[in-house]
DRENDO-1510 file (C-alpha; in Angstrom, 1 decimal, always signed):
<recs>
REC; n; res; u; v; w
REC; 1; MET; +299.0; +54.8; +119.7 .
REC; 2; ILE; +297.9; +58.4; +119.9 .
REC; 3; PHE; +294.5; +59.4; +118.7 .
REC; 4; ALA; +293.6; +62.9; +117.6 .
REC; 5; VAL; +290.4; +64.3; +118.9 .
REC; 6; SER; +288.7; +67.5; +117.7 .
REC; 7; PHE; +285.4; +69.2; +118.5 .
REC; 8; LEU; +282.8; +70.6; +116.2 .
REC; 9; VAL; +281.9; +73.9; +117.8 .
REC; 10; VAL; +279.9; +75.4; +114.9 .
REC; 11; LEU; +277.2; +72.8; +115.4 .
REC; 12; GLY; +277.0; +72.0; +119.1 .
REC; 13; SER; +277.4; +68.3; +118.8 .
REC; 14; VAL; +280.6; +66.3; +119.2 .
REC; 15; PHE; +281.4; +64.1; +116.2 .
REC; 16; PHE; +283.8; +61.2; +116.3 .
REC; 17; ILE; +284.8; +59.3; +113.2 .
REC; 18; ASN; +285.6; +55.7; +114.3 .
REC; 19; ARG; +284.8; +57.2; +117.7 .
REC; 20; TYR; +288.1; +59.0; +118.1 .
REC; 21; PHE; +288.7; +61.4; +115.2 .
REC; 22; ALA; +286.7; +64.1; +113.5 .
REC; 23; GLU; +287.6; +66.5; +110.7 .
REC; 24; PRO; +287.2; +70.1; +111.9 .
REC; 25; LEU; +284.5; +72.0; +110.0 .
REC; 26; SER; +285.1; +75.5; +108.8 .
REC; 27; SER; +281.6; +76.5; +107.8 .
REC; 28; GLY; +279.4; +78.2; +110.3 .
REC; 29; VAL; +277.4; +81.3; +111.4 .
REC; 30; LEU; +278.9; +84.5; +110.1 .
REC; 31; PRO; +277.9; +88.1; +110.2 .
REC; 32; ALA; +275.5; +89.1; +107.4 .
REC; 33; GLU; +277.9; +91.6; +105.8 .
REC; 34; ASN; +275.8; +91.8; +102.6 .
REC; 35; ALA; +272.4; +91.9; +104.2 .
REC; 36; PRO; +270.1; +94.8; +103.3 .
REC; 37; PRO; +270.2; +97.7; +105.8 .
REC; 38; LEU; +268.0; +97.6; +108.8 .
REC; 39; PRO; +266.6; +100.6; +110.7 .
REC; 40; PRO; +269.1; +102.3; +113.0 .
REC; 41; SER; +267.3; +100.9; +116.0 .
REC; 42; ALA; +267.8; +97.3; +114.9 .
REC; 43; PRO; +271.0; +95.4; +115.6 .
REC; 44; SER; +273.4; +94.3; +112.8 .
REC; 45; ALA; +271.9; +91.3; +111.0 .
REC; 46; THR; +273.2; +87.8; +111.7 .
REC; 47; VAL; +272.1; +84.5; +110.3 .
REC; 48; PRO; +271.8; +80.9; +111.5 .
REC; 49; LEU; +274.0; +78.1; +110.3 .
REC; 50; GLY; +274.1; +77.5; +106.6 .
REC; 51; VAL; +271.8; +80.5; +105.7 .
REC; 52; PRO; +272.9; +82.9; +103.0 .
REC; 53; SER; +274.0; +86.2; +104.5 .
REC; 54; SER; +271.3; +88.1; +102.7 .
REC; 55; SER; +268.5; +86.2; +104.6 .
REC; 56; LEU; +266.8; +86.1; +107.9 .
REC; 57; PRO; +267.7; +89.4; +109.7 .
REC; 58; VAL; +267.8; +89.4; +113.4 .
REC; 59; VAL; +265.1; +91.5; +115.1 .
REC; 60; PRO; +265.0; +92.4; +118.8 .
REC; 61; SER; +261.7; +91.4; +120.4 .
REC; 62; PRO; +260.3; +93.0; +123.6 .
REC; 63; THR; +258.6; +90.5; +125.9 .
REC; 64; GLY; +255.3; +89.4; +124.5 .
REC; 65; THR; +255.7; +90.9; +121.1 .
REC; 66; ILE; +257.4; +89.8; +117.9 .
REC; 67; PRO; +257.7; +92.9; +115.7 .
REC; 68; ARG; +258.5; +92.2; +112.0 .
REC; 69; VAL; +260.9; +94.7; +110.6 .
REC; 70; PRO; +261.2; +94.2; +106.8 .
REC; 71; PRO; +264.9; +93.9; +105.8 .
REC; 72; THR; +264.5; +96.6; +103.2 .
REC; 73; ALA; +263.0; +99.1; +105.6 .
REC; 74; ALA; +264.5; +102.6; +105.5 .
REC; 75; SER; +265.2; +104.8; +108.5 .
REC; 76; SER; +262.2; +106.9; +107.5 .
REC; 77; SER; +259.8; +104.0; +107.8 .
REC; 78; PRO; +256.9; +104.5; +110.3 .
REC; 79; PRO; +257.6; +103.0; +113.7 .
REC; 80; VAL; +256.3; +99.5; +114.4 .
REC; 81; VAL; +253.2; +99.5; +116.5 .
REC; 82; LEU; +253.5; +96.9; +119.2 .
REC; 83; PRO; +250.4; +95.1; +120.6 .
REC; 84; PRO; +249.9; +94.9; +124.3 .
REC; 85; ALA; +252.1; +92.3; +125.9 .
REC; 86; PRO; +250.2; +89.2; +127.0 .
REC; 87; LYS; +250.3; +88.0; +130.6 .
REC; 88; LEU; +253.5; +86.2; +131.3 .
REC; 89; PRO; +253.3; +82.5; +132.2 .
REC; 90; PRO; +253.9; +81.6; +135.9 .
REC; 91; LEU; +257.4; +80.6; +136.9 .
REC; 92; LEU; +258.1; +76.8; +136.9 .
REC; 93; ASP; +261.0; +75.0; +138.3 .
REC; 94; ILE; +263.2; +73.2; +135.8 .
REC; 95; GLU; +263.2; +69.4; +136.0 .
REC; 96; LEU; +266.7; +68.3; +135.0 .
REC; 97; ASN; +265.5; +64.8; +134.5 .
REC; 98; SER; +263.6; +66.0; +131.4 .
REC; 99; ILE; +267.0; +66.4; +129.6 .
REC; 100; VAL; +268.4; +63.4; +127.9 .
REC; 101; ALA; +272.0; +62.6; +126.9 .
REC; 102; ILE; +272.0; +61.2; +123.4 .
REC; 103; ARG; +274.6; +59.2; +121.5 .
REC; 104; CYS; +274.0; +58.1; +117.9 .
REC; 105; SER; +276.1; +55.8; +115.7 .
REC; 106; PHE; +276.3; +55.8; +111.9 .
REC; 107; SER; +278.0; +53.7; +109.3 .
REC; 108; ASN; +278.4; +53.7; +105.5 .
REC; 109; ALA; +278.9; +51.1; +102.8 .
REC; 110; SER; +282.7; +51.3; +103.1 .
REC; 111; GLY; +282.6; +50.5; +106.8 .
REC; 112; THR; +283.4; +53.9; +108.1 .
REC; 113; LYS; +281.7; +54.6; +111.5 .
REC; 114; GLU; +280.9; +57.8; +113.3 .
REC; 115; GLU; +279.4; +58.5; +116.7 .
REC; 116; VAL; +277.6; +61.7; +117.5 .
REC; 117; ARG; +276.9; +63.1; +121.0 .
REC; 118; GLY; +274.3; +65.6; +121.9 .
REC; 119; SER; +271.3; +66.4; +124.1 .
REC; 120; GLY; +267.5; +66.3; +123.8 .
REC; 121; ILE; +264.5; +67.3; +125.8 .
REC; 122; ILE; +261.6; +65.1; +126.7 .
REC; 123; SER; +258.5; +66.6; +125.2 .
REC; 124; SER; +255.9; +64.0; +126.1 .
REC; 125; SER; +255.5; +61.3; +128.7 .
REC; 126; GLU; +254.6; +59.0; +125.8 .
REC; 127; GLY; +258.3; +58.8; +125.0 .
REC; 128; TYR; +258.9; +61.7; +122.5 .
REC; 129; VAL; +262.2; +63.5; +122.7 .
REC; 130; ILE; +263.1; +66.6; +120.6 .
REC; 131; THR; +266.7; +67.1; +119.5 .
REC; 132; ASN; +268.6; +68.6; +116.7 .
REC; 133; ARG; +268.3; +67.1; +113.2 .
REC; 134; HIS; +272.0; +67.3; +112.6 .
REC; 135; ILE; +272.5; +64.8; +115.5 .
REC; 136; VAL; +270.3; +62.1; +113.9 .
REC; 137; ASP; +270.6; +62.9; +110.1 .
REC; 138; ARG; +274.2; +63.1; +108.9 .
REC; 139; GLU; +273.3; +63.5; +105.2 .
REC; 140; TRP; +271.2; +66.6; +106.1 .
REC; 141; ALA; +274.0; +68.0; +108.3 .
REC; 142; ALA; +276.6; +67.6; +105.5 .
REC; 143; ARG; +274.2; +69.3; +103.0 .
REC; 144; VAL; +273.6; +72.3; +105.3 .
REC; 145; LEU; +277.4; +72.7; +105.8 .
REC; 146; GLY; +278.0; +72.5; +102.1 .
REC; 147; GLU; +280.2; +69.4; +102.5 .
REC; 148; PRO; +280.4; +66.2; +100.5 .
REC; 149; ASP; +277.9; +63.6; +101.7 .
REC; 150; PRO; +279.9; +61.0; +103.7 .
REC; 151; GLY; +277.4; +58.3; +102.6 .
REC; 152; TYR; +276.2; +57.4; +106.0 .
REC; 153; HIS; +272.9; +55.6; +106.2 .
REC; 154; GLU; +269.9; +57.9; +106.3 .
REC; 155; VAL; +268.9; +56.9; +109.8 .
REC; 156; PRO; +271.4; +56.1; +112.6 .
REC; 157; ASP; +272.4; +52.5; +113.2 .
REC; 158; GLU; +271.5; +53.2; +116.8 .
REC; 159; CYS; +270.5; +56.1; +119.0 .
REC; 160; VAL; +270.5; +55.6; +122.8 .
REC; 161; GLY; +269.9; +57.9; +125.7 .
REC; 162; GLU; +270.5; +58.3; +129.3 .
REC; 163; LEU; +268.9; +60.2; +132.2 .
REC; 164; LEU; +270.1; +61.3; +135.6 .
REC; 165; ASP; +269.7; +58.6; +138.2 .
REC; 166; PHE; +267.8; +60.9; +140.5 .
REC; 167; SER; +265.3; +63.7; +140.3 .
REC; 168; ARG; +266.6; +67.3; +140.7 .
REC; 169; THR; +265.0; +70.6; +140.0 .
REC; 170; ILE; +266.6; +74.1; +139.7 .
REC; 171; SER; +265.1; +77.6; +139.9 .
REC; 172; PRO; +264.1; +79.1; +136.5 .
REC; 173; ILE; +265.6; +82.4; +137.6 .
REC; 174; PRO; +269.4; +82.5; +136.9 .
REC; 175; GLN; +271.3; +82.7; +140.2 .
REC; 176; ALA; +274.6; +84.5; +140.8 .
REC; 177; THR; +275.3; +82.1; +143.6 .
REC; 178; TYR; +273.8; +78.6; +143.9 .
REC; 179; PRO; +274.1; +75.9; +146.6 .
REC; 180; PHE; +276.7; +74.6; +144.2 .
REC; 181; SER; +279.1; +77.1; +142.7 .
REC; 182; PRO; +278.2; +78.6; +140.3 .
REC; 183; TYR; +275.8; +76.0; +139.1 .
REC; 184; PRO; +275.5; +72.3; +139.9 .
REC; 185; TYR; +276.9; +69.8; +137.3 .
REC; 186; PHE; +276.3; +66.1; +137.1 .
REC; 187; ASP; +278.3; +63.4; +135.4 .
REC; 188; VAL; +276.6; +60.4; +133.7 .
REC; 189; GLU; +278.7; +57.4; +132.8 .
REC; 190; PHE; +277.5; +56.3; +129.4 .
REC; 191; TYR; +279.2; +53.0; +128.8 .
REC; 192; PRO; +278.0; +50.7; +126.0 .
REC; 193; SER; +275.8; +48.7; +128.4 .
REC; 194; ASN; +274.7; +51.5; +130.6 .
REC; 195; TRP; +272.2; +53.3; +128.4 .
REC; 196; ASP; +268.6; +53.8; +129.6 .
REC; 197; MET; +266.5; +53.9; +126.4 .
REC; 198; ARG; +266.9; +53.2; +122.7 .
REC; 199; PHE; +265.3; +55.6; +120.3 .
REC; 200; GLU; +263.9; +55.6; +116.8 .
REC; 201; VAL; +263.7; +58.7; +114.6 .
REC; 202; VAL; +260.0; +59.3; +114.0 .
REC; 203; PHE; +259.9; +62.9; +112.6 .
REC; 204; ARG; +262.1; +65.2; +110.5 .
REC; 205; PRO; +260.7; +68.4; +108.9 .
REC; 206; SER; +259.8; +67.9; +105.2 .
REC; 207; GLY; +260.7; +71.5; +104.4 .
REC; 208; SER; +257.7; +71.7; +102.0 .
REC; 209; GLY; +257.3; +75.3; +100.7 .
REC; 210; ALA; +260.3; +76.6; +102.7 .
REC; 211; SER; +263.2; +78.4; +101.1 .
REC; 212; ALA; +266.6; +76.9; +101.3 .
REC; 213; ALA; +267.6; +79.2; +104.1 .
REC; 214; GLU; +264.4; +78.3; +106.0 .
REC; 215; GLU; +264.9; +74.6; +105.5 .
REC; 216; ASN; +268.5; +74.9; +106.8 .
REC; 217; ALA; +267.1; +76.6; +109.9 .
REC; 218; LEU; +264.7; +73.7; +110.6 .
REC; 219; ASP; +267.3; +71.9; +112.6 .
REC; 220; PHE; +265.1; +69.7; +114.8 .
REC; 221; ALA; +263.9; +66.1; +114.8 .
REC; 222; VAL; +261.7; +64.0; +117.0 .
REC; 223; LEU; +262.8; +60.7; +118.6 .
REC; 224; LYS; +260.6; +58.2; +120.4 .
REC; 225; VAL; +261.6; +55.6; +123.0 .
REC; 226; LYS; +261.6; +52.3; +121.3 .
REC; 227; GLU; +262.8; +50.2; +124.2 .
REC; 228; TRP; +264.2; +50.4; +127.7 .
REC; 229; ASN; +267.5; +48.7; +128.7 .
REC; 230; LEU; +265.9; +45.9; +130.8 .
REC; 231; GLN; +269.4; +44.6; +131.7 .
REC; 232; LYS; +270.0; +47.8; +133.6 .
REC; 233; TYR; +266.7; +48.0; +135.3 .
REC; 234; THR; +266.9; +44.8; +137.3 .
REC; 235; GLN; +267.1; +43.9; +141.0 .
REC; 236; GLY; +264.4; +46.3; +142.1 .
REC; 237; ARG; +265.3; +49.2; +139.9 .
REC; 238; THR; +262.2; +50.5; +138.1 .
REC; 239; ILE; +262.0; +52.2; +134.7 .
REC; 240; PRO; +261.8; +55.9; +135.4 .
REC; 241; THR; +258.8; +58.1; +134.8 .
REC; 242; LEU; +259.4; +60.5; +131.9 .
REC; 243; HIS; +259.0; +64.1; +132.8 .
REC; 244; ALA; +257.7; +66.1; +129.9 .
REC; 245; ALA; +259.1; +69.7; +129.8 .
REC; 246; PRO; +256.6; +72.6; +129.1 .
REC; 247; PHE; +257.1; +74.3; +125.8 .
REC; 248; LEU; +256.3; +78.0; +125.4 .
REC; 249; ALA; +255.5; +79.1; +121.8 .
REC; 250; SER; +253.2; +82.0; +122.4 .
REC; 251; VAL; +255.6; +84.6; +123.7 .
REC; 252; LEU; +259.4; +85.3; +123.5 .
REC; 253; PRO; +261.7; +86.6; +126.2 .
REC; 254; GLY; +262.4; +90.3; +126.1 .
REC; 255; VAL; +265.8; +91.5; +124.9 .
REC; 256; GLY; +268.2; +91.5; +127.8 .
REC; 257; GLU; +266.3; +88.8; +129.7 .
REC; 258; TRP; +268.2; +85.9; +131.1 .
REC; 259; THR; +267.7; +82.3; +130.0 .
REC; 260; LEU; +269.1; +79.0; +131.1 .
REC; 261; ILE; +270.6; +76.3; +128.8 .
REC; 262; PRO; +271.3; +73.0; +130.6 .
REC; 263; GLY; +272.7; +70.2; +128.4 .
REC; 264; TYR; +275.2; +67.4; +128.3 .
REC; 265; ALA; +278.5; +68.9; +127.2 .
REC; 266; PHE; +281.7; +67.0; +126.2 .
REC; 267; GLN; +284.4; +67.5; +128.8 .
REC; 268; ALA; +288.0; +66.2; +128.5 .
REC; 269; ILE; +288.1; +64.8; +132.0 .
REC; 270; GLY; +290.2; +61.6; +131.4 .
REC; 271; GLU; +290.8; +58.6; +129.2 .
REC; 272; ASN; +287.1; +57.7; +129.3 .
REC; 273; SER; +286.0; +61.2; +128.4 .
REC; 274; PHE; +283.8; +60.1; +125.5 .
REC; 275; ASP; +281.8; +57.8; +127.9 .
REC; 276; THR; +281.2; +60.6; +130.4 .
REC; 277; PHE; +278.4; +63.1; +129.8 .
REC; 278; ARG; +278.5; +66.2; +132.0 .
REC; 279; LEU; +275.2; +68.1; +132.5 .
REC; 280; LEU; +276.3; +71.7; +132.5 .
REC; 281; ILE; +274.0; +74.7; +133.1 .
REC; 282; THR; +274.9; +78.0; +131.3 .
REC; 283; THR; +273.2; +81.4; +131.5 .
REC; 284; TYR; +272.5; +83.3; +128.3 .
REC; 285; VAL; +271.0; +86.7; +127.6 .
REC; 286; PHE; +268.3; +86.9; +124.9 .
REC; 287; SER; +269.2; +89.4; +122.2 .
REC; 288; GLY; +266.9; +88.8; +119.2 .
REC; 289; ALA; +265.2; +86.5; +116.7 .
REC; 290; ALA; +265.7; +85.7; +113.0 .
REC; 291; TYR; +262.6; +85.4; +110.8 .
REC; 292; GLY; +262.0; +83.4; +107.6 .
REC; 293; ASP; +262.5; +84.9; +104.2 .
REC; 294; GLN; +259.7; +83.1; +102.3 .
REC; 295; LYS; +257.2; +80.8; +104.0 .
REC; 296; TYR; +257.9; +81.8; +107.6 .
REC; 297; THR; +258.2; +85.6; +107.3 .
REC; 298; GLU; +256.1; +86.2; +110.4 .
REC; 299; ILE; +257.6; +83.5; +112.6 .
REC; 300; PRO; +260.8; +83.7; +114.6 .
REC; 301; MET; +262.8; +80.7; +113.4 .
REC; 302; SER; +266.0; +81.2; +115.3 .
REC; 303; LEU; +266.7; +82.8; +118.7 .
REC; 304; ILE; +270.0; +84.6; +119.4 .
REC; 305; ALA; +271.5; +84.7; +122.9 .
REC; 306; THR; +274.8; +85.6; +124.4 .
REC; 307; THR; +276.7; +84.2; +127.4 .
REC; 308; GLU; +279.4; +86.0; +129.4 .
REC; 309; SER; +282.3; +83.7; +128.4 .
REC; 310; PRO; +282.9; +81.7; +125.2 .
REC; 311; ASP; +280.9; +78.4; +125.3 .
REC; 312; ILE; +283.5; +76.1; +123.9 .
REC; 313; SER; +282.0; +72.8; +125.2 .
REC; 314; GLY; +281.0; +70.5; +122.3 .
REC; 315; GLY; +278.0; +68.2; +122.6 .
REC; 316; ARG; +275.7; +71.1; +123.5 .
REC; 317; SER; +273.4; +70.6; +120.4 .
REC; 318; GLY; +269.9; +69.8; +121.4 .
REC; 319; SER; +270.1; +71.4; +124.8 .
REC; 320; PRO; +266.9; +73.2; +125.7 .
REC; 321; MET; +266.8; +76.9; +126.3 .
REC; 322; PHE; +264.6; +77.6; +129.3 .
REC; 323; TRP; +262.9; +81.0; +130.1 .
REC; 324; ARG; +260.7; +81.2; +133.2 .
REC; 325; GLY; +261.0; +77.4; +133.4 .
REC; 326; TYR; +259.6; +76.8; +129.8 .
REC; 327; VAL; +261.4; +75.6; +126.7 .
REC; 328; VAL; +261.6; +78.4; +124.2 .
REC; 329; GLY; +264.4; +77.1; +122.0 .
REC; 330; LEU; +266.7; +74.2; +121.2 .
REC; 331; ARG; +270.4; +74.8; +121.1 .
REC; 332; GLN; +271.7; +74.6; +117.5 .
REC; 333; SER; +275.1; +76.2; +117.0 .
REC; 334; THR; +277.5; +79.0; +118.0 .
REC; 335; PHE; +278.9; +81.9; +116.0 .
REC; 336; VAL; +282.3; +81.2; +114.4 .
REC; 337; SER; +283.3; +84.9; +115.0 .
REC; 338; ASP; +282.1; +85.0; +118.6 .
REC; 339; ARG; +281.6; +81.8; +120.5 .
REC; 340; ARG; +279.8; +83.7; +123.3 .
REC; 341; LYS; +276.8; +83.9; +120.9 .
REC; 342; GLY; +274.5; +80.9; +120.4 .
REC; 343; ILE; +271.7; +80.1; +118.0 .
REC; 344; GLN; +268.6; +78.2; +119.1 .
REC; 345; VAL; +265.8; +76.7; +117.0 .
REC; 346; SER; +262.7; +78.5; +118.4 .
REC; 347; ALA; +259.8; +76.6; +120.1 .
REC; 348; ARG; +257.5; +78.7; +117.9 .
REC; 349; ILE; +258.8; +77.2; +114.6 .
REC; 350; ILE; +258.9; +73.7; +116.1 .
REC; 351; LYS; +255.3; +74.0; +117.0 .
REC; 352; GLU; +254.3; +75.5; +113.7 .
REC; 353; VAL; +256.0; +72.7; +111.6 .
REC; 354; LEU; +254.7; +70.0; +113.8 .
REC; 355; ARG; +251.2; +71.4; +113.4 .
REC; 356; GLU; +251.5; +71.7; +109.7 .
REC; 357; GLU; +252.7; +68.1; +109.4 .
REC; 358; ASN; +250.1; +66.7; +111.9 .
REC; 359; PHE; +252.6; +65.6; +114.5 .
REC; 360; LEU; +251.8; +68.0; +117.3 .
REC; 361; GLN; +251.2; +65.1; +119.7 .
REC; 362; ALA; +254.9; +65.1; +120.2 .
REC; 363; ILE; +254.5; +68.0; +122.6 .
REC; 364; GLU; +252.4; +67.2; +125.6 .
REC; 365; ARG; +252.6; +70.6; +127.5 .
REC; 366; LEU; +252.3; +73.4; +125.0 .
REC; 367; PHE; +251.7; +77.0; +126.1 .
</recs>
């Protein structure tokens, strides 16, 4: 029997209906052709997944500043006065063991099953992990994409995660050449009995007071480790210590600065491809931020970045974007028109929503 396999590249996750088949989704991030004109110095407006094209213009942000350019501003508007750039945080090495491979399974009343793969980032040594909402909430994902609700249960039947079996750090500065060429990659075998931890979904943004466009851009959720796979950790193997990654919400990269996005991508590498998670590291150049159109007009909600070649690997959703060794965003999707461009949920909006909803304890190291 031959099974058809297709990838969802608009959202960075890999979706499998009954594990082997997924309908391709045509919705996605498109140029804002009908957006109000921006000043000549600003780039053409683009919008994150599911957002009407007249909302959330992209504005370039020099390091340490987040200028707000109104979408209706005319070319004769006075220049934006930028405050002095704050001191940049010190460089930190990136701990690859803070990145989690995630697999969630869903079912509905008719018995249809779906499995979703993605990544997450450990945000607290207490067991909190931040990932994309569309990985753990299929009803929300269908609504954002404007598709019929498949009727899957509101929460996953199961979400499990796996870490590297060893500790490894990389430099926060993108390297042209690495000890491994061009970057190291690591394969994790994720068989049904080989998972490390089982999660429960403990937080999803309420969207209170947000516009529809802003709510669609709030593509993050918080998981917490519910239990460890004690069957795996036997015969002298100890449960690993969780390494909480540092989050940077006080400053953005400057336009043109390099960032690193390590995450567990889907790779067609054999008959057991779905069970093999490959930790890939991709370099991206930061190019701007998209702001809210109602509640979060002063907060960069989505970060736009570009890589040198099309990023066609599915399963990248939830991968952290690191700058100077700090998490500044969470991988959400790619542009349909140009797969070199990626959209990340900003650490700034994650922090703001968690603060509003009294769940900021999910981030242990916040800068």
